[in-house]
C-alpha positions in Angstrom: 10.1 26.5 -3.7 8.4 27.3 -7.1 10.3 24.5 -8.9 9.3 21.8 -6.6 6.2 19.7 -7.5 6.3 17.0 -4.8 7.5 16.9 -1.3 7.8 13.4 0.2 7.9 13.3 4.0 9.4 10.0 5.2 11.5 7.7 3.1 10.7 4.2 4.4 10.2 1.3 2.0 6.8 2.4 0.8 7.9 6.1 0.4 11.0 5.0 -1.5 9.0 2.6 -3.8 6.5 5.4 -4.7 9.4 7.8 -5.4 11.2 5.3 -7.6 8.0 4.4 -9.5 7.3 8.1 -10.2 10.8 8.6 -11.5 11.0 5.4 -13.5 7.7 6.2 -15.2 8.8 9.8 -15.8 5.7 11.1 -14.0 7.9 13.7 -12.5 11.5 14.7 -13.0 14.1 14.1 -10.2 14.7 17.9 -9.9 11.1 18.6 -9.0 11.0 16.3 -5.9 12.3 17.0 -2.4 12.4 14.4 0.3 12.6 15.0 4.0 14.0 12.1 6.0 15.5 12.1 9.5 18.0 9.3 8.9 21.3 10.4 7.3 22.0 7.1 5.6 18.6 7.1 3.9 19.2 10.7 2.7 22.5 9.6 1.3 21.0 6.6 -0.5 18.2 8.5 -2.2 20.4 11.4 -3.2 22.8 8.9 -4.8 20.3 6.5 -6.4 17.4 8.8 -7.2 19.2 12.1 -7.7 16.5 13.9 -5.7 17.1 16.6 -3.1 17.0 15.2 0.4 16.8 17.3 3.6 16.2 16.7 7.3 13.7 19.5 7.6 10.1 18.4 7.0 9.0 22.0 6.5 10.8 22.3 3.2 9.0 19.3 1.8 5.7 20.4 3.3 5.8 23.7 1.3 5.5 21.9 -2.0 2.3 22.1 -4.1 1.9 18.3 -3.6 2.8 16.6 -0.3 3.1 12.9 0.3 2.9 11.9 3.9 4.8 8.6 4.0 5.1 8.3 7.8 3.8 5.7 10.2 0.4 6.2 11.8 1.9 6.3 15.3 3.9 9.5 14.5 1.4 11.2 12.1 -0.1 13.6 14.7 3.4 14.9 15.6 4.4 15.4 12.0 1.2 17.1 11.1 1.6 19.6 14.0 5.1 20.3 12.8 4.3 20.9 9.2 0.9 22.6 9.4 2.3 26.2 9.2 4.2 25.3 5.9 1.3 23.6 4.0 -0.2 25.7 1.3 -3.9 26.4 1.3 -4.2 24.8 -2.1 -1.7 22.0 -1.7 -2.6 18.4 -2.4 -1.8 16.5 0.8 -1.7 12.7 0.3 -1.5 10.2 3.2 -0.6 6.5 3.0 -1.1 5.9 6.7 -3.4 3.1 7.7 -6.4 4.0 9.8 -5.8 7.8 9.8 -8.9 9.6 8.5 -8.9 12.6 6.3 -10.8 14.4 9.1 -7.9 13.7 11.5 -5.4 15.0 8.9 -7.5 18.1 8.1 -8.0 19.1 11.7 -4.3 18.9 12.6 -3.3 20.7 9.4 -5.5 23.6 10.5 -8.0 23.1 7.6 -5.2 23.7 5.1 -4.6 21.8 1.8 -6.8 19.4 -0.2 -6.6 16.1 1.7 -6.4 12.7 -0.1 -6.2 9.4 1.7 -4.6 6.3 0.1 -3.9 2.7 0.9 -1.2 1.1 -1.2 0.2 -2.3 -0.5 3.7 -3.8 -0.5 3.7 -5.4 -4.0 4.1 -1.7 -5.1 7.8 -2.4 -4.3 7.9 -4.5 -7.4 5.5 -2.5 -9.6 2.5 -4.7 -8.9 0.8 -2.7 -6.2 -2.9 -2.0 -5.7 -3.7 1.4 -4.3 -7.1 2.7 -3.1 -7.7 6.5 -3.2 -10.3 8.4 -1.3 -11.2 12.1 -1.4 -11.0 14.1 1.8 -11.8 17.8 2.6 -11.6 20.1 -0.4 -10.0 17.4 -2.6 -11.3 17.8 -6.1 -11.0 15.9 -9.4 -7.6 17.5 -10.1 -6.2 16.3 -6.7 -7.5 12.8 -7.2 -6.3 12.5 -10.7 -2.8 13.7 -9.7 -2.7 11.2 -6.9 -3.8 8.4 -9.2 -1.0 9.2 -11.6 1.4 9.0 -8.7 0.4 5.5 -7.7 -0.4 4.2 -11.2 3.3 4.3 -11.9 3.7 1.2 -9.6 0.5 -0.7 -10.2 -3.3 -0.5 -10.3 -5.4 2.3 -8.7 -9.0 2.2 -7.6 -11.1 5.1 -6.3 -13.2 4.4 -3.2 -15.4 6.2 -0.7 -13.5 6.9 2.5 -15.9 4.9 4.7 -14.7 1.8 3.0 -11.0 2.4 3.6 -10.8 0.2 6.7 -12.1 -2.7 4.6 -9.6 -1.8 1.9 -6.8 -1.8 4.5 -7.9 -5.2 5.7 -8.3 -6.8 2.3 -5.5 -5.4 0.2 -3.3 -3.4 2.5 -2.7 -6.3 4.8 -3.6 -8.9 2.1 0.0 -9.7 0.9 0.7 -11.1 4.4 -2.1 -13.5 4.1 -0.7 -15.0 0.9 2.8 -15.1 2.4 1.3 -17.0 5.4 -0.3 -19.5 3.0 3.0 -20.0 1.2 4.7 -20.6 4.5 2.2 -23.3 5.3 2.5 -24.9 1.8 6.3 -25.0 2.1 6.1 -26.5 5.6 3.7 -29.2 4.3 5.9 -30.0 1.4 8.9 -30.4 3.6 6.9 -32.6 6.0 6.1 -34.8 2.9 9.8 -35.2 2.0 10.6 -32.3 -0.3 13.7 -30.2 0.1 12.9 -26.8 1.5 14.2 -25.0 -1.6 12.1 -27.2 -3.9 9.0 -26.8 -1.8 9.4 -23.0 -1.8 9.8 -22.9 -5.6 6.7 -25.0 -6.1 4.6 -23.0 -3.6 5.7 -19.6 -4.9 5.3 -20.6 -8.5 1.9 -22.1 -7.9 0.6 -19.1 -6.1 2.0 -16.7 -8.7 0.5 -18.7 -11.5 -2.8 -19.1 -9.9 -3.1 -15.4 -9.3 -2.2 -14.7 -12.9 -4.8 -17.3 -14.1 -7.4 -15.6 -11.9 -6.6 -12.2 -13.3 -6.3 -13.1 -17.0 -9.4 -15.4 -17.2 -11.5 -13.1 -15.1 -13.3 -16.2 -13.8 -14.7 -16.1 -10.3 -12.3 -17.8 -7.8 -14.9 -20.4 -6.8 -15.3 -21.4 -10.4 -11.6 -21.9 -10.9 -11.4 -23.8 -7.6 -14.2 -26.1 -8.7 -12.4 -26.8 -12.0 -9.3 -28.0 -10.1 -11.3 -30.0 -7.6 -12.2 -33.4 -9.1 -14.7 -35.4 -7.0 -12.9 -37.9 -4.9 -9.4 -36.6 -5.9 -6.5 -35.1 -4.0 -7.7 -31.5 -4.2 -11.1 -32.6 -2.9 -9.3 -34.2 0.1 -7.5 -31.0 0.8 -10.5 -28.7 0.4 -12.6 -31.0 2.6 -9.9 -30.9 5.3 -9.8 -27.1 5.1 -13.6 -26.9 5.3 -13.6 -29.2 8.4 -11.0 -26.9 10.0 -13.1 -23.8 9.3 -10.3 -22.2 7.2 -12.6 -19.9 5.2 -14.4 -18.7 8.4 -11.0 -18.1 10.0 -9.8 -16.0 7.1 -13.0 -13.9 7.1 -12.6 -13.4 10.9 -9.0 -12.4 10.5 -9.7 -9.8 7.8 -12.5 -8.4 9.9 -10.1 -8.2 12.8 -7.7 -6.2 10.6 -10.5 -3.8 9.6 -11.4 -3.4 13.3 -7.7 -2.6 14.1 -7.7 0.0 11.3 -10.7 1.7 12.8 -8.9 1.7 16.2 -5.8 3.4 14.7 -8.0 6.2 13.5 -9.5 7.1 16.9 
């Protein structure tokens, strides 16, 4: 296994996105990556499109010096029990599973490897992700820097303390769904006001994308930009007043805190 640099366990959408990002950015060469995946059709696809070695056996991927655990939280314990004997004492073990603490990972790996916990989000699929990285047992600067290079190929990376990871999961991990939810509502409102659905969708998506870009590039606080758009007595003021009356901001805060609570529950 001396030629392998990265073993990817699980090739779902997020695992595939990370893999493609690493290859597209030439962070690693295709012949230094081995992917373990139980589904035959996924192995065939990745072998064809990414030219990486794909196997059914998790132990082969787990024996690499860097291991990416791209499996769902619900099956993590089973996977860890299976791969523990193969993980090297000095391997960097990186998890993307929501709610799964590094202590949980470390215990079930038999205190082997240098454990790193991450929380990427789905815009990583289009190279616009945000990933938080936290050090776990025995993870040093080299482990964190290597992990950051992996995810920086597909977006921005921020280093955080692990105790904030449930908040990260709630804000950025689940965050894209909140924006999609808003776009759904904007489209529905546009249609109710007489727009064609396709036109309403184009307007809503373009507006949200442009607003996010404006926020990022001007570096203005969101409340400042909101106030610049909100003329007293105008149409935007009518909309903001309606949202305030409905308790929209309070509902969003409560929703994100519910997501954080669920993340904590998954880790128990």
